[in-house]
C-alpha positions as CSV (number, residue, x, y, z in Angstrom):
1,M,-16.6,-0.3,-19.5
2,A,-14.3,-1.4,-16.6
3,R,-11.6,-3.9,-17.3
4,K,-11.9,-7.3,-15.7
5,K,-9.7,-7.7,-12.6
6,T,-6.6,-9.5,-13.5
7,E,-4.5,-11.7,-11.2
8,L,-2.4,-9.5,-8.9
9,S,1.2,-9.8,-10.0
10,G,4.2,-8.9,-8.0
11,T,5.1,-6.0,-5.9
12,L,5.2,-2.3,-6.8
13,T,8.2,-0.4,-8.0
14,K,8.9,2.9,-6.2
15,A,7.3,4.9,-9.1
16,E,4.2,2.6,-9.2
17,E,3.8,2.8,-5.4
18,Q,4.0,6.6,-5.6
19,V,1.1,6.6,-8.1
20,M,-0.8,3.9,-6.2
21,Q,-0.6,5.9,-3.0
22,A,-2.4,8.7,-4.8
23,V,-5.1,6.3,-6.1
24,W,-5.6,5.0,-2.6
25,Q,-5.8,8.5,-1.2
26,L,-8.4,9.6,-3.8
27,G,-10.4,6.4,-3.9
28,R,-11.2,7.1,-7.5
29,G,-10.2,9.7,-10.0
30,F,-9.2,10.7,-13.5
31,A,-5.5,10.7,-14.5
32,G,-5.2,14.4,-13.9
33,D,-6.6,14.0,-10.4
34,I,-4.2,11.2,-9.7
35,A,-1.2,13.2,-11.2
36,A,-2.1,16.2,-9.0
37,A,-2.4,13.9,-5.9
38,V,1.1,12.3,-6.3
39,E,3.5,13.6,-3.7
40,E,6.4,15.8,-4.7
41,P,8.6,15.5,-6.6
42,R,5.8,14.7,-9.0
43,P,6.6,12.8,-12.2
44,A,5.5,14.2,-15.5
45,Y,1.8,13.6,-16.4
46,R,2.7,11.2,-19.2
47,T,4.8,9.2,-16.7
48,V,1.8,9.0,-14.3
49,L,-0.4,7.7,-17.2
50,T,2.3,5.0,-18.0
51,E,2.4,4.0,-14.3
52,I,-1.5,3.8,-14.2
53,R,-1.4,1.5,-17.2
54,I,1.2,-0.7,-15.6
55,L,-0.9,-0.8,-12.4
56,E,-3.9,-1.9,-14.4
57,Q,-1.8,-4.7,-16.1
58,K,-0.6,-5.9,-12.6
59,G,-4.2,-5.9,-11.3
60,F,-3.9,-3.1,-8.8
61,V,-6.1,-0.5,-10.6
62,G,-9.3,-0.8,-12.7
63,H,-11.1,1.9,-14.7
64,R,-14.5,2.8,-16.1
65,E,-15.0,4.9,-19.2
66,M,-16.8,8.1,-18.6
67,G,-17.4,10.4,-21.6
68,G,-14.2,9.6,-23.4
69,S,-12.1,9.6,-20.2
70,N,-11.2,6.9,-17.8
71,E,-12.0,7.1,-14.1
72,Y,-9.5,4.9,-12.2
73,Y,-10.0,3.1,-8.9
74,P,-8.0,0.7,-6.7
75,L,-8.7,-3.0,-7.1
76,V,-6.4,-3.8,-4.1
77,S,-6.8,-2.1,-0.8
78,K,-3.9,-0.4,0.9
79,A,-4.4,-2.6,3.9
80,D,-4.2,-5.8,1.8
81,Y,-1.1,-4.7,0.0
82,S,0.6,-3.5,3.2
83,G,-0.2,-6.8,4.9
84,R,1.2,-8.7,2.0
85,Q,4.4,-6.6,1.9
86,L,4.8,-6.9,5.7
87,G,4.4,-10.7,5.4
88,T,7.1,-10.8,2.8
89,L,9.4,-8.6,4.9
90,M,8.9,-10.7,7.9
91,K,9.6,-14.0,6.0
92,N,12.7,-12.7,4.2
93,Y,14.3,-10.7,7.0
94,F,13.0,-12.0,10.3
95,G,12.6,-15.7,9.7
96,G,8.8,-15.4,9.8
97,S,9.0,-14.5,13.5
98,Y,6.8,-11.8,14.9
99,Q,9.1,-11.7,17.9
100,Q,12.1,-10.9,15.8
101,L,10.2,-8.3,13.8
102,V,8.9,-6.5,17.0
103,S,12.3,-6.8,18.7
104,F,14.0,-5.1,15.7
105,F,11.7,-2.0,16.1
106,V,11.7,-2.0,19.9
107,E,15.5,-2.1,20.0
108,D,15.7,0.9,17.6
109,K,17.1,3.8,19.7
110,N,14.8,6.3,18.0
111,I,11.6,4.7,19.4
112,S,9.8,7.0,21.9
113,A,8.6,6.1,25.3
114,A,5.1,6.9,24.2
115,D,5.4,4.5,21.2
116,L,6.8,1.8,23.6
117,E,3.8,2.3,26.0
118,A,1.4,2.1,23.1
119,L,3.0,-1.1,21.9
120,G,2.8,-2.5,25.4
121,R,-1.0,-1.7,25.6
122,I,-1.6,-3.3,22.2
123,I,0.3,-6.5,23.1
124,E,-1.5,-6.7,26.5
125,E,-4.9,-6.3,24.7
126,K,-4.0,-9.1,22.2
127,R,-2.8,-11.3,25.0
128,K,-6.2,-11.0,26.8
129,E,-8.0,-12.0,23.5
130,V,-5.8,-15.0,23.0
131,Q,-6.0,-16.3,26.6
132,P,-9.2,-18.0,27.8
């Protein structure tokens, strides 16, 4: 039987995020599937199991029992978590300002002309949606 969803707590450590990325990629899977999907360098299988348990305790992952094994699945979408993390980053480092956040990336010397053009198109589309 699946565990009840617990209150989402905190952010993910680097190791937890590595395992969570595999869970998001798979959608659902057994510990062996998740361990195999973790990017290199892969932690030991037992480490992956430990991280899965921690992710369950934090409310990121749930499971259902299937024939003596547990099938794990995400309780939090990658988009929801990413949005929350971006909001925290923006608040803590850019004073909550979208302008400062975007300026930081636009002023990066490694941004390509194609990326700048794509950003310009996105901004223009959003401007049309906001204006009457």
